[in-house]
C-alpha positions in Angstrom: 28.7 -5.1 31.4 25.9 -6.8 29.5 24.0 -4.5 27.2 20.4 -5.9 27.0 19.8 -4.1 23.7 22.8 -5.8 22.1 21.6 -9.1 23.6 18.1 -8.6 22.0 19.6 -7.7 18.6 21.9 -10.8 18.7 18.9 -13.0 19.6 16.7 -11.6 16.8 19.6 -12.1 14.3 20.2 -15.6 15.5 16.5 -16.5 15.2 16.4 -15.2 11.6 19.5 -17.2 10.8 18.3 -20.3 12.6 14.5 -20.5 11.9 14.3 -24.3 12.7 16.4 -24.3 15.8 15.2 -25.8 19.1 14.5 -24.0 22.3 17.6 -25.7 23.8 19.7 -24.3 20.9 18.4 -20.8 21.7 19.0 -21.2 25.4 22.6 -22.3 24.7 23.1 -19.3 22.5 21.7 -16.9 25.1 23.8 -18.4 27.8 26.9 -17.8 25.7 26.0 -14.1 25.3 26.0 -13.5 29.1 29.5 -13.1 30.7 30.1 -15.8 33.4 30.5 -13.2 36.1 27.0 -11.7 35.3 25.2 -14.9 34.5 23.5 -15.3 37.9 22.1 -11.7 37.8 21.0 -12.0 34.2 19.8 -15.6 33.9 16.3 -14.3 33.7 17.1 -13.1 30.2 17.6 -16.7 29.1 14.2 -17.8 30.6 12.4 -14.7 29.2 13.9 -15.2 25.7 13.2 -18.9 25.6 9.6 -18.2 26.6 9.3 -15.5 23.9 10.7 -18.0 21.3 8.2 -20.7 22.4 5.4 -18.2 21.6 7.0 -17.5 18.2 7.1 -21.2 17.5 3.5 -21.7 18.6 2.4 -18.7 16.5 4.1 -20.1 13.4 2.6 -23.5 14.0 -0.9 -22.0 14.4 -0.5 -19.9 11.2 0.7 -23.0 9.3 -2.4 -24.9 10.6 -4.7 -22.1 9.4 -3.0 -22.1 6.0 -3.5 -25.9 5.8 -7.1 -25.5 6.7 -7.6 -22.8 4.0 -6.0 -25.0 1.4 -8.3 -27.9 2.3 -11.3 -25.7 1.8 -10.4 -24.8 -1.8 
């Protein structure tokens, strides 16, 4: 049985440990967390997690751009 709370904890730990990983890397990691017999019924977790991580990456990029703009103003 897949425990979604354990899944989320594992993903958050992986993201902390792999801050420069790609979306494909995360998708592979998520797929490995889901038992083969449950993959079809839980594949939505991979899609949802990759979408969440895409937002994290975009937020980081946006914050870095804002910091760069502030540095240029000084």
